[in-house]
DODRENDREN-570602 format. One record per residue (C-alpha): z, x, y. Coordinates in steps of 0.25 Angstrom, whole numbers. Layout:
N
Z | X | Y $
...
END
This chain:
367
210 | 51 | -189 $
205 | 65 | -190 $
191 | 68 | -196 $
183 | 80 | -199 $
168 | 81 | -198 $
163 | 94 | -207 $
148 | 99 | -205 $
142 | 112 | -204 $
140 | 114 | -190 $
139 | 106 | -177 $
125 | 109 | -171 $
113 | 98 | -170 $
110 | 88 | -180 $
114 | 74 | -182 $
126 | 76 | -190 $
132 | 84 | -181 $
130 | 76 | -170 $
135 | 65 | -177 $
148 | 73 | -181 $
151 | 74 | -167 $
149 | 63 | -164 $
160 | 57 | -176 $
167 | 65 | -169 $
168 | 60 | -155 $
168 | 47 | -161 $
182 | 51 | -168 $
188 | 57 | -157 $
185 | 45 | -146 $
192 | 36 | -158 $
203 | 45 | -157 $
201 | 52 | -171 $
201 | 67 | -171 $
188 | 74 | -174 $
185 | 88 | -180 $
173 | 95 | -185 $
173 | 105 | -194 $
159 | 114 | -192 $
153 | 126 | -191 $
153 | 123 | -175 $
139 | 122 | -167 $
135 | 116 | -153 $
140 | 100 | -157 $
156 | 109 | -156 $
156 | 104 | -143 $
151 | 91 | -143 $
160 | 89 | -155 $
174 | 95 | -146 $
169 | 87 | -133 $
172 | 76 | -140 $
184 | 79 | -143 $
182 | 82 | -157 $
186 | 95 | -164 $
180 | 106 | -172 $
182 | 114 | -180 $
174 | 128 | -186 $
171 | 132 | -200 $
160 | 137 | -206 $
156 | 126 | -215 $
139 | 126 | -212 $
134 | 138 | -222 $
128 | 134 | -234 $
134 | 145 | -242 $
147 | 146 | -253 $
151 | 153 | -241 $
157 | 140 | -236 $
164 | 138 | -247 $
175 | 149 | -239 $
176 | 137 | -228 $
183 | 128 | -238 $
198 | 134 | -237 $
196 | 134 | -221 $
191 | 119 | -220 $
203 | 116 | -229 $
213 | 121 | -221 $
205 | 116 | -207 $
208 | 102 | -213 $
222 | 105 | -220 $
225 | 107 | -206 $
217 | 98 | -197 $
222 | 85 | -209 $
210 | 76 | -207 $
207 | 62 | -210 $
194 | 64 | -213 $
186 | 75 | -217 $
169 | 70 | -216 $
159 | 81 | -219 $
145 | 80 | -216 $
138 | 93 | -223 $
139 | 99 | -237 $
142 | 113 | -234 $
153 | 107 | -226 $
157 | 96 | -234 $
159 | 105 | -248 $
167 | 115 | -240 $
175 | 101 | -233 $
176 | 94 | -249 $
182 | 109 | -254 $
190 | 111 | -243 $
195 | 94 | -245 $
195 | 95 | -258 $
206 | 105 | -258 $
215 | 98 | -250 $
227 | 89 | -252 $
221 | 76 | -257 $
231 | 67 | -251 $
230 | 75 | -236 $
216 | 78 | -235 $
205 | 69 | -228 $
194 | 59 | -233 $
184 | 64 | -235 $
169 | 58 | -228 $
155 | 65 | -230 $
142 | 61 | -224 $
128 | 63 | -231 $
119 | 67 | -219 $
107 | 69 | -226 $
100 | 70 | -239 $
105 | 80 | -245 $
99 | 88 | -259 $
106 | 82 | -271 $
117 | 90 | -276 $
129 | 95 | -278 $
131 | 102 | -265 $
127 | 89 | -257 $
134 | 80 | -265 $
146 | 84 | -257 $
141 | 78 | -246 $
147 | 64 | -254 $
159 | 69 | -257 $
166 | 62 | -245 $
177 | 50 | -250 $
167 | 41 | -241 $
150 | 45 | -238 $
145 | 43 | -225 $
129 | 42 | -226 $
122 | 42 | -217 $
111 | 32 | -220 $
107 | 23 | -231 $
96 | 33 | -235 $
108 | 43 | -239 $
116 | 33 | -244 $
108 | 31 | -253 $
104 | 46 | -256 $
120 | 47 | -260 $
120 | 36 | -268 $
106 | 42 | -275 $
110 | 55 | -278 $
126 | 56 | -278 $
129 | 43 | -287 $
143 | 47 | -287 $
146 | 42 | -275 $
151 | 29 | -273 $
141 | 22 | -264 $
153 | 15 | -259 $
159 | 27 | -254 $
146 | 29 | -247 $
145 | 24 | -230 $
133 | 25 | -223 $
136 | 27 | -208 $
120 | 29 | -201 $
122 | 40 | -189 $
121 | 33 | -177 $
119 | 35 | -162 $
125 | 30 | -148 $
114 | 21 | -142 $
119 | 23 | -129 $
115 | 37 | -129 $
101 | 35 | -134 $
97 | 18 | -130 $
90 | 19 | -116 $
92 | 36 | -115 $
83 | 42 | -106 $
83 | 57 | -103 $
90 | 61 | -88 $
80 | 65 | -80 $
83 | 79 | -80 $
81 | 81 | -95 $
67 | 76 | -92 $
65 | 84 | -81 $
70 | 97 | -91 $
62 | 93 | -102 $
49 | 92 | -96 $
52 | 104 | -89 $
55 | 109 | -103 $
44 | 104 | -110 $
31 | 102 | -103 $
23 | 103 | -115 $
28 | 88 | -116 $
22 | 82 | -104 $
11 | 70 | -108 $
15 | 71 | -123 $
22 | 61 | -131 $
33 | 67 | -139 $
36 | 67 | -153 $
51 | 71 | -155 $
56 | 78 | -169 $
69 | 79 | -169 $
79 | 86 | -179 $
83 | 98 | -185 $
70 | 108 | -187 $
69 | 109 | -203 $
58 | 107 | -211 $
61 | 92 | -215 $
61 | 87 | -202 $
45 | 84 | -203 $
42 | 95 | -192 $
26 | 96 | -196 $
24 | 80 | -198 $
26 | 80 | -182 $
16 | 92 | -182 $
7 | 86 | -189 $
9 | 71 | -181 $
7 | 79 | -169 $
-5 | 84 | -172 $
-11 | 70 | -176 $
-6 | 64 | -165 $
-14 | 76 | -155 $
-25 | 73 | -163 $
-23 | 59 | -158 $
-25 | 62 | -146 $
-9 | 59 | -144 $
-2 | 69 | -135 $
11 | 72 | -142 $
20 | 83 | -142 $
32 | 86 | -152 $
46 | 89 | -150 $
55 | 94 | -160 $
70 | 93 | -156 $
79 | 100 | -167 $
86 | 111 | -169 $
83 | 123 | -179 $
91 | 130 | -187 $
91 | 145 | -189 $
88 | 146 | -204 $
75 | 134 | -200 $
68 | 143 | -187 $
59 | 147 | -197 $
54 | 134 | -200 $
54 | 131 | -183 $
44 | 142 | -182 $
35 | 137 | -196 $
35 | 124 | -188 $
30 | 131 | -173 $
19 | 139 | -182 $
15 | 126 | -187 $
15 | 118 | -176 $
6 | 130 | -169 $
-3 | 129 | -180 $
-6 | 114 | -179 $
-9 | 115 | -163 $
5 | 110 | -161 $
9 | 123 | -155 $
10 | 114 | -139 $
13 | 100 | -145 $
27 | 103 | -151 $
39 | 108 | -146 $
53 | 113 | -153 $
63 | 109 | -146 $
74 | 117 | -153 $
89 | 111 | -153 $
89 | 99 | -142 $
103 | 93 | -140 $
94 | 83 | -129 $
87 | 77 | -143 $
90 | 62 | -137 $
83 | 66 | -123 $
71 | 72 | -131 $
70 | 60 | -140 $
69 | 52 | -128 $
58 | 57 | -122 $
51 | 58 | -134 $
39 | 49 | -139 $
42 | 48 | -155 $
56 | 53 | -162 $
51 | 58 | -176 $
58 | 59 | -188 $
50 | 66 | -199 $
59 | 73 | -209 $
51 | 74 | -222 $
65 | 71 | -230 $
73 | 59 | -227 $
83 | 60 | -216 $
99 | 55 | -218 $
98 | 46 | -204 $
88 | 51 | -195 $
98 | 52 | -182 $
85 | 56 | -173 $
79 | 42 | -175 $
90 | 33 | -170 $
92 | 42 | -158 $
78 | 42 | -153 $
77 | 27 | -158 $
87 | 24 | -150 $
82 | 30 | -137 $
70 | 22 | -140 $
60 | 32 | -146 $
48 | 30 | -154 $
54 | 35 | -169 $
44 | 38 | -180 $
51 | 43 | -193 $
50 | 47 | -208 $
55 | 33 | -217 $
64 | 40 | -226 $
79 | 44 | -229 $
88 | 39 | -213 $
76 | 41 | -202 $
68 | 30 | -211 $
80 | 21 | -212 $
84 | 21 | -197 $
68 | 18 | -193 $
67 | 7 | -203 $
80 | 0 | -196 $
77 | 4 | -182 $
62 | 8 | -180 $
53 | 4 | -192 $
41 | 6 | -185 $
45 | 22 | -184 $
45 | 24 | -200 $
36 | 33 | -207 $
34 | 37 | -221 $
37 | 50 | -222 $
24 | 61 | -222 $
17 | 50 | -218 $
8 | 57 | -207 $
-1 | 46 | -204 $
10 | 36 | -203 $
16 | 47 | -194 $
6 | 46 | -186 $
3 | 33 | -184 $
19 | 29 | -182 $
20 | 40 | -172 $
8 | 35 | -165 $
14 | 20 | -164 $
26 | 24 | -158 $
20 | 33 | -148 $
14 | 21 | -144 $
25 | 12 | -144 $
35 | 10 | -133 $
48 | 15 | -136 $
61 | 6 | -138 $
73 | 9 | -143 $
79 | 6 | -155 $
91 | -4 | -156 $
101 | 6 | -161 $
114 | 0 | -166 $
123 | 1 | -177 $
125 | 7 | -186 $
117 | 17 | -180 $
125 | 20 | -168 $
136 | 30 | -167 $
146 | 21 | -165 $
143 | 15 | -179 $
143 | 29 | -186 $
155 | 33 | -181 $
164 | 20 | -183 $
157 | 19 | -198 $
162 | 34 | -200 $
174 | 33 | -195 $
176 | 19 | -202 $
173 | 29 | -214 $
184 | 38 | -210 $
193 | 26 | -209 $
190 | 21 | -222 $
191 | 36 | -231 $
204 | 40 | -224 $
209 | 25 | -227 $
212 | 21 | -210 $
END
């Protein structure tokens, strides 16, 4: 089969990494994989896996993006894919309008993945327009059924995000990385490390991390917070706010903002506790799965996809959202516990995720 995936850009993020991983899986099994996006740092990884990238500015959240409908339809007509898989709202609208204008007898089958708890409106409803709708967790499936009752349940397929256990279970950074890490961050010497991974946005719980650090420090625990995640140009003002807040709370020497990192696995491996503190439910929580597979202690808010993962793999790490006392108690307990890898198997493996997605393609494409 020939499969086209469409998303805004190929930079950082779980959706982007999952797109590249799926493309590599498809190519390895003899299929042809294409990705249409505005480009980004992961294009090189995509092409190294044998997939193709077609650049099109389908990322802008503006009415001007509708000018891309005709160019995308032209691409699809020329490429003649079997499957068109959309993963984000703006590209999904562009793709759906392009797809709708094609000959129904010749156009590809349409698949959509609901990656998040989007605001409920007509704009977001496009993510339920696929002939098959993939939900990345049971929580997302419930969200779709509750808010878009016109979507029949039999059209939805739950496919959790997955990882390659071989890359995580028993993994330890090499000596060169460890040396560079210690030399680059001498402020971490002798500290217990709390890592909050993810994009720098108001939803990720940075203020809760700061309050936790203050509480632990006041109790005599030598801790240091690590914030590892990309900052979108539009969010730089918020990053400045966070730096100012840390300084006001007396944490200027106790928090390190690492920015975008391609070595998050290594940073997780040297952290004592990995946190998942989003103040709104997340659809899945891939970093939770990665940290558990590495054998790290994880503490996170018991809601959405993060709560699902913790319930199944690490119930001791669950905290009620916003419960500062509970977060402090669970983190103290985690710091006192020896680490051990969680048994990460299907359906939370990369192989299971990709195989289930390919099965959806075969089903909807009639193969």
